[in-house]
C-alpha positions in Angstrom: 39.0 -21.7 3.4 38.9 -19.0 0.7 37.9 -21.6 -1.9 34.7 -22.3 0.1 33.9 -18.6 0.3 34.5 -18.1 -3.4 32.3 -21.1 -4.1 29.5 -19.7 -1.9 29.8 -16.3 -3.5 29.6 -17.6 -7.0 26.6 -19.8 -6.0 24.8 -16.8 -4.4 25.5 -14.6 -7.4 24.1 -17.2 -9.8 21.0 -17.7 -7.6 20.4 -13.9 -7.6 21.0 -13.7 -11.3 18.6 -16.6 -11.9 16.0 -15.0 -9.7 16.4 -11.6 -11.5 16.1 -13.3 -14.8 13.0 -15.2 -13.7 11.4 -12.0 -12.4 12.2 -10.1 -15.6 10.6 -12.8 -17.7 7.5 -13.1 -15.6 7.2 -9.3 -15.5 7.5 -9.1 -19.3 4.6 -11.5 -19.6 2.5 -9.5 -17.2 3.3 -5.9 -17.8 0.5 -5.0 -20.2 -2.0 -7.0 -18.0 -0.9 -4.9 -15.0 -1.5 -1.6 -16.9 -4.9 -2.8 -18.2 -6.0 -3.8 -14.7 -4.9 -0.4 -13.3 -6.6 1.4 -16.2 -9.8 -0.5 -15.9 -10.1 0.7 -12.3 -8.8 4.2 -12.6 -9.9 5.2 -16.2 -7.0 7.7 -16.3 -3.8 6.8 -18.2 -1.3 8.7 -16.1 -2.7 7.4 -12.8 -2.8 3.8 -14.3 0.9 4.1 -15.3 1.8 5.3 -11.8 -0.1 2.5 -10.1 1.4 -0.1 -12.5 4.8 1.2 -11.8 4.2 1.0 -8.1 3.0 -2.6 -8.5 6.2 -3.5 -10.4 8.3 -2.0 -7.6 6.4 -3.8 -5.0 6.6 -7.1 -7.0 10.4 -6.7 -7.4 10.9 -6.1 -3.7 8.8 -9.1 -2.7 9.5 -11.6 -5.5 12.0 -13.5 -3.5 9.4 -14.1 -0.7 6.7 -15.3 -3.1 6.1 -19.0 -2.3 4.4 -20.1 -5.5 6.0 -18.3 -8.4 3.7 -19.9 -10.9 0.9 -17.7 -9.4 2.9 -14.5 -10.0 0.4 -13.1 -12.5 -2.5 -13.6 -10.2 -0.5 -12.1 -7.3 0.5 -9.1 -9.4 -3.0 -8.5 -10.7 -4.4 -8.6 -7.1 -1.7 -6.2 -5.9 -2.3 -3.9 -8.8 -6.0 -3.9 -8.2 -5.6 -3.1 -4.5 -3.1 -0.3 -5.3 -5.6 1.2 -7.8 -8.5 1.0 -5.4 -6.3 2.6 -2.7 -5.4 5.3 -5.2 -9.1 6.1 -5.8 -9.8 6.2 -2.1 -6.8 8.5 -1.4 -8.0 10.8 -4.2 -11.6 10.8 -2.9 -10.5 11.5 0.7 -8.2 14.3 -0.5 -11.1 15.8 -2.5 -13.5 15.5 0.4 -11.0 17.1 2.8 -10.5 20.0 0.4 -14.2 20.4 -0.1 -14.7 20.3 3.7 -12.3 23.1 4.1 -14.1 25.2 1.4 -17.6 24.6 2.7 -16.9 24.5 6.5 -18.2 27.3 8.6 -15.7 30.1 8.8 -13.4 29.6 11.8 -10.9 32.0 13.2 -7.5 32.0 11.6 -6.1 30.4 14.7 -8.7 27.7 14.8 -8.2 27.0 11.1 -4.5 26.8 11.5 -4.8 24.5 14.6 -7.2 22.2 12.8 -4.9 22.0 9.8 -2.0 21.2 12.0 -3.9 18.5 13.8 -4.9 17.0 10.5 -1.4 17.1 9.2 -0.1 15.4 12.4 -2.8 12.7 12.1 -2.0 12.0 8.5 1.8 11.9 9.2 1.1 9.5 12.0 -1.0 7.3 9.8 1.6 7.4 7.0 4.2 6.3 9.5 2.3 3.1 10.4 3.5 -0.2 9.0 1.6 -1.0 5.8 -0.5 -3.8 7.2 -1.7 -1.5 10.1 -2.1 1.5 7.8 -4.3 -0.5 5.4 -6.8 -1.6 8.0 -6.9 1.9 9.6 -7.6 3.6 6.3 -10.2 1.1 5.3 -12.0 1.0 8.6 -11.6 4.4 10.1 -11.2 6.7 7.1 -13.3 4.9 4.5 -16.0 3.7 6.9 -15.8 0.0 6.2 -16.8 -2.3 9.0 -14.6 -5.1 10.3 -16.2 -7.8 8.1 -15.8 -5.7 4.9 -12.2 -4.9 5.7 -11.5 -8.6 6.3 -13.1 -9.5 2.9 -11.2 -6.7 1.1 -7.8 -7.8 2.5 -8.6 -11.6 2.5 -7.9 -11.7 6.3 -9.7 -13.3 9.2 -11.9 -10.8 11.2 -9.8 -11.4 14.3 -6.6 -10.3 12.5 -8.3 -7.1 11.3 -9.5 -6.4 14.9 -6.0 -6.9 16.3 -4.4 -4.8 13.6 -6.9 -2.0 14.3 -6.1 -2.2 18.0 -2.3 -2.1 17.3 -2.8 0.8 14.9 -4.8 2.8 17.4 -2.2 2.2 20.0 0.6 3.4 17.7 -1.4 6.5 16.7 -2.2 7.3 20.3 1.5 7.1 21.3 2.7 9.0 18.3 0.1 11.8 18.7 0.5 12.1 22.5 4.3 12.6 22.0 3.7 15.8 20.2 
C-alpha cells in the first residue's frame, strides 16, 4: 500500500517539477517581450516593471490551467496589455477623483467626510468583487464603456457581460446595504 503512495508522490513531484521547468523556460523566452508590451502602453519604466511583474505572477498562478501551452506568449502578451490598460484607467480615475475633490463646491466638513466614507465603502466593495465581475463593473460603470465595448475589450459575448454586470450590481447592493 505504501509503495503505491510513494509511487504516486514521486510521479506528482516530477509532474510539478516538469511543469515548473516548462513555465520557467517559457517565461525566460517572453520576459523582455512582456516588459516591452507594458512599456509601450504605459511609457513609464517603473509602472511597466510593476505591470510586467504582476503579469508574471498571474501567469505563474494560471499556467497549470492553460490549455494550449504553445500559445503561452500570446496569452502572456494579452494579459500584460490588459493589465497595463487597467493600470492607466486606475491612474486616470484616481486623478479624476482627486481633481473632483479639489474643484468641487465647498461642502460642509460633515458632508465631505460622509462623501469620502461612501466613496471608500464603494471602492472597497468593488475591490472585493471577484475579478471577472470587477472587470466588467469598472469598464462599464466607471470608465463609461457600453456593453458592446466591454464585450469586445474582454473578448466575451454581450450576454455574458450583461449577466456579470447584473451579478456585480447584486453583490455591490448586498455589500453596501449591510453597512
